[in-house]
Backbone as JSON, one array per atom type, in Angstrom:
{
  "sequence": "MKKPEITPGITIEELIDHFPEANAFLIKRGLPCIICGEPVWGTLAELARDKKFTEDEIAQLTADLKAHLSV",
  "N": [[-9.02, -18.15, -4.25], [-6.78, -17.42, -1.7], [-6.44, -14.33, -0.03], [-3.55, -12.26, 0.28], [-1.59, -11.52, 3.25], [-1.55, -8.26, 4.56], [1.27, -6.5, 4.76], [4.2, -4.47, 5.43], [5.89, -5.48, 3.52], [4.39, -6.33, 1.34], [3.89, -6.46, -2.15], [3.17, -3.69, -4.3], [1.79, -4.27, -6.6], [0.6, -6.78, -5.96], [-0.95, -5.99, -3.78], [-2.82, -4.17, -4.97], [-3.94, -5.88, -6.87], [-5.31, -7.77, -5.25], [-6.7, -6.19, -3.46], [-8.3, -3.91, -4.66], [-9.57, -1.63, -3.73], [-7.72, -0.43, -2.14], [-6.41, 1.39, -3.61], [-7.6, 4.03, -3.57], [-7.13, 4.65, -0.91], [-4.3, 4.78, -0.85], [-3.82, 6.9, -2.62], [-4.99, 9.06, -1.21], [-3.14, 9.38, 0.74], [-0.98, 10.38, -0.49], [0.53, 8.64, -1.99], [1.61, 7.24, -4.93], [0.06, 5.03, -7.34], [-0.52, 1.96, -9.13], [-2.86, 2.02, -10.72], [-3.45, 4.72, -11.02], [-1.94, 5.72, -13.05], [0.79, 6.12, -12.72], [3.07, 3.89, -12.84], [4.07, 1.7, -10.29], [6.39, -0.34, -8.85], [7.5, -2.75, -6.57], [7.61, -2.82, -2.97], [5.11, -2.0, -0.45], [6.37, -0.72, 1.7], [8.74, 0.19, 0.45], [7.7, 2.02, -1.4], [6.56, 3.88, 0.37], [8.86, 4.72, 1.76], [10.21, 5.98, -0.33], [8.7, 8.23, -0.49], [9.43, 9.53, 1.71], [8.49, 8.56, 4.19], [8.77, 7.62, 7.6], [9.99, 4.75, 9.45], [8.24, 4.26, 11.56], [5.99, 5.62, 10.63], [5.43, 4.07, 8.4], [4.71, 1.67, 9.6], [2.37, 2.54, 10.89], [0.88, 3.34, 8.65], [0.5, 0.85, 7.43], [-1.04, -0.46, 9.39], [-3.28, 1.24, 9.41], [-4.18, 0.88, 6.79], [-4.88, -1.84, 6.83], [-6.99, -1.71, 8.67], [-8.73, -0.04, 7.26], [-9.36, -1.69, 5.13], [-10.55, -3.71, 6.44], [-9.25, -6.12, 7.23]],
  "CA": [[-7.65, -17.87, -3.9], [-6.65, -16.7, -0.43], [-5.81, -13.02, -0.15], [-2.31, -12.19, 1.05], [-1.56, -10.66, 4.43], [-1.03, -6.93, 4.27], [2.44, -6.16, 5.56], [5.03, -3.52, 4.69], [6.58, -6.19, 2.45], [3.52, -6.71, 0.22], [4.16, -5.67, -3.34], [2.08, -2.83, -4.7], [1.01, -5.02, -7.59], [-0.2, -7.77, -5.25], [-1.92, -5.25, -2.98], [-3.88, -3.67, -5.84], [-4.62, -7.03, -7.47], [-6.2, -8.42, -4.29], [-7.47, -5.19, -2.73], [-8.35, -2.73, -5.53], [-10.02, -0.48, -2.96], [-6.54, 0.18, -1.52], [-5.99, 2.46, -4.52], [-8.04, 5.32, -3.04], [-6.41, 4.85, 0.36], [-2.94, 5.2, -1.16], [-3.87, 8.24, -3.24], [-5.27, 10.04, -0.16], [-1.94, 9.53, 1.55], [0.1, 10.91, -1.32], [1.32, 7.55, -2.54], [1.14, 6.87, -6.27], [-0.36, 3.64, -7.46], [-0.52, 1.41, -10.49], [-4.07, 2.39, -11.43], [-3.56, 6.16, -11.29], [-1.15, 6.1, -14.21], [2.22, 6.14, -12.43], [3.34, 2.52, -12.43], [4.97, 1.55, -9.17], [6.71, -1.73, -8.55], [8.19, -2.82, -5.28], [6.74, -3.08, -1.83], [4.46, -0.88, 0.2], [7.39, -0.02, 2.47], [9.63, 0.9, -0.48], [6.95, 3.16, -1.92], [6.45, 4.87, 1.44], [10.2, 5.29, 2.0], [10.49, 6.9, -1.44], [7.95, 9.45, -0.2], [10.01, 10.05, 2.98], [7.84, 8.06, 5.39], [9.66, 6.97, 8.55], [9.59, 3.36, 9.73], [7.03, 4.33, 12.4], [4.89, 6.02, 9.76], [5.13, 2.91, 7.56], [3.96, 0.74, 10.46], [1.04, 3.12, 11.07], [0.23, 3.25, 7.35], [0.09, -0.56, 7.26], [-2.15, -0.72, 10.32], [-4.44, 1.99, 8.93], [-4.64, 0.22, 5.57], [-5.57, -3.07, 7.24], [-8.26, -1.32, 9.27], [-9.56, 0.47, 6.17], [-9.8, -2.82, 4.31], [-11.18, -4.67, 7.37], [-8.57, -7.43, 7.17]],
  "C": [[-7.63, -17.03, -2.62], [-5.92, -15.38, -0.65], [-4.56, -12.98, 0.72], [-2.48, -11.32, 2.29], [-0.98, -9.31, 4.02], [0.07, -6.62, 5.28], [3.21, -5.09, 4.8], [5.72, -4.16, 3.49], [5.7, -6.61, 1.28], [3.88, -5.85, -0.99], [2.93, -4.83, -3.69], [1.18, -3.56, -5.7], [0.08, -6.03, -6.91], [-1.3, -7.09, -4.43], [-3.1, -4.8, -3.84], [-4.64, -4.8, -6.51], [-5.67, -7.62, -6.53], [-7.11, -7.45, -3.55], [-7.55, -3.91, -3.56], [-8.8, -1.47, -4.8], [-8.87, 0.21, -2.21], [-6.04, 1.35, -2.36], [-6.35, 3.83, -3.95], [-7.32, 5.65, -1.74], [-5.0, 5.38, 0.1], [-2.91, 6.61, -1.74], [-4.09, 9.31, -2.16], [-4.06, 10.3, 0.73], [-0.72, 9.97, 0.75], [1.02, 9.87, -1.91], [0.78, 7.17, -3.91], [0.82, 5.38, -6.33], [-0.35, 3.21, -8.93], [-1.68, 1.97, -11.3], [-4.08, 3.87, -11.84], [-2.6, 6.63, -12.37], [0.35, 6.19, -13.97], [2.59, 4.74, -11.95], [4.38, 2.47, -11.32], [5.17, 0.06, -8.93], [7.54, -1.71, -7.28], [7.16, -3.01, -4.19], [6.09, -1.8, -1.31], [5.48, -0.06, 0.98], [8.34, 0.77, 1.56], [8.96, 2.14, -1.04], [6.87, 4.26, -0.87], [7.8, 5.51, 1.74], [10.57, 6.28, 0.91], [9.79, 8.24, -1.22], [8.31, 10.0, 1.18], [9.23, 9.67, 4.23], [8.91, 7.44, 6.29], [9.18, 5.53, 8.77], [8.34, 3.34, 10.61], [5.81, 4.7, 11.56], [4.47, 4.87, 8.83], [4.32, 1.89, 8.36], [2.53, 1.24, 10.66], [0.23, 3.05, 9.77], [-0.31, 1.84, 7.12], [-1.1, -0.89, 8.15], [-3.43, -0.01, 9.86], [-5.03, 1.35, 7.68], [-5.41, -1.05, 5.9], [-6.93, -2.75, 7.85], [-9.23, -0.83, 8.19], [-10.16, -0.66, 5.34], [-10.5, -3.89, 5.14], [-10.59, -6.06, 7.24], [-7.73, -7.64, 8.4]]
}
């Protein structure tokens, strides 16, 4: 199965399903995740906005995540 593209619109569930190593990346940035016991549904952008990230910070977060995962 082809892995999805990582964009601000990727759902957290899909992100963790396809890239479980993203869990540690999200935790280090203060973003809760499915695995750490606080279930989160919605997109990466929605999660970041809930934590008061700006649109520029969301774009940077997405780019950093892609670099971290080498995708």
